[in-house]
N, C-alpha and C positions, 0 to 999 in steps of 0.2 A: 447356188453355183453358175445355173446359165442364166439367171436375171441378173445377177452382177456382171459377167460376160456379155452380154446384151450392153447394157449401158456401156460398159469401157469400148467396146466399139462401134456402139451411138455419137459416144462423146466425138471422140477421135474423128469420125465419118466427119462430125460438124464442123469442129476446128479445123477439118481441112477444106470445107466447103468456104468454114470464112474468113481462114487467112489467104485465102485465095482472092479476098479481092482488094484491091492494088492501092485506091485514093487513101491518102492516108485520113480525110474525117471519115470514111468509110469503115477504117479501122480502128478508129477510137468509137466508132460505134458498133461496131460487131465485138471488139473486146468488152465491152458492158454487157453486149446481148450472151454474148460467149458466158462471162461469170453470171451473168444472171439466170443460163440455165442449167450452167454448172452448179448452182445451188438448190436450183428445181429440182435437177437429176437428183442430186445427193440424198435433199428429202426423202422423195420421191422411193429411193433409192433405201434408205434407213427403214420407212415405213415396209415395205415387202418384207425387207432380212425381219424385224421384229414379228410380223407376220409372220411369216416361214417359220421363224425359231417357237412360234407357242405353239403351230403347228404340229411341227417334229415332236418337240415337249410333251403335248398328249397322246399320241400314239404311241 
């Protein structure tokens, strides 16, 4: 649960920093970066959650 919260906060901070870039070219670039980061975080989050589930099942 804490991990999920961390990811949400991290993503929102990242989004804020990315959307503060003003030029259109940079916006397109940062949107792509955001999507990539979002994807990577999501994959990582799934792995962590799966790992967490496995650990809780064993105890």
